[in-house]
C-alpha positions in Angstrom: 0.0 0.0 0.0 1.5 3.4 -1.0 2.1 6.1 1.6 -0.7 8.3 0.2 -3.2 5.4 0.2 -2.2 4.4 3.7 -2.5 8.0 5.0 -5.9 8.4 3.3 -7.2 5.2 4.9 -5.9 6.2 8.4 -7.5 9.6 8.0 -10.8 7.9 7.0 -10.7 5.7 10.0 -10.0 8.6 12.3 -12.9 10.5 10.7 -15.3 7.6 11.2 -14.2 7.1 14.8 -14.6 10.9 15.4 -17.9 10.9 13.7 -19.2 8.0 15.8 -18.0 9.6 19.0 -19.6 12.9 18.0 -22.8 11.2 16.9 -23.0 9.6 20.4 -23.0 13.0 22.0 -25.3 14.8 19.5 -28.6 14.0 17.8 -27.4 12.5 14.4 -30.6 13.9 12.7 -29.3 17.4 13.2 -25.9 16.9 11.5 -25.8 15.8 7.8 -21.9 15.8 7.9 -21.9 12.8 10.3 -24.4 10.9 8.0 -22.2 11.6 5.0 -19.0 10.4 6.7 -20.6 7.2 7.9 -22.2 6.5 4.5 -18.9 6.9 2.7 -16.9 4.8 5.1 -19.5 2.0 5.3 -18.1 0.6 2.0 -14.7 -0.2 3.6 -14.9 -4.0 4.4 -11.3 -4.4 5.5 -7.8 -3.0 5.2 -4.2 -3.6 6.1 -1.3 -1.2 6.3 2.2 -1.1 7.6 3.1 1.8 9.9 6.0 3.4 11.6 6.0 5.9 14.4 8.6 7.9 16.2 8.2 9.1 19.8 10.4 11.6 21.4 10.5 11.2 25.2 12.4 14.0 27.1 13.8 11.4 29.6 15.4 9.4 26.8 18.5 10.3 24.7 17.2 9.1 21.4 13.8 9.1 19.7 12.0 5.7 20.0 10.9 4.2 16.7 8.4 1.4 16.3 7.0 -0.3 13.2 4.1 -2.6 12.8 1.1 -3.6 10.8 -2.5 -2.5 11.4 -5.4 -4.7 10.4 -9.0 -3.5 10.2 -12.1 -5.7 9.5 -15.6 -4.5 9.7 -17.6 -3.9 11.9 -15.0 -3.0 14.6 -12.0 -5.3 14.6 -8.8 -3.2 14.8 -5.6 -4.9 15.6 -2.0 -3.7 15.6 1.1 -5.8 15.6 4.6 -4.3 16.3 7.5 -5.8 14.4 
């Protein structure tokens, strides 16, 4: 999966999660944006991507890098594996 695709998918997942959290605190009938996000993302059945992240912790000399794979399968199975 290319970096652009991976970033797009991650952004979509974050949008869906944000929309669902927002929808839980608001009346969904009042916000068509939430409905549109949920409708667009409902077509995603599953996805897989590799990731890397770098954490900078003030107490450590060097940044900590970790890599792994993220797996998502509808309706709500999200797993990450560090390599």
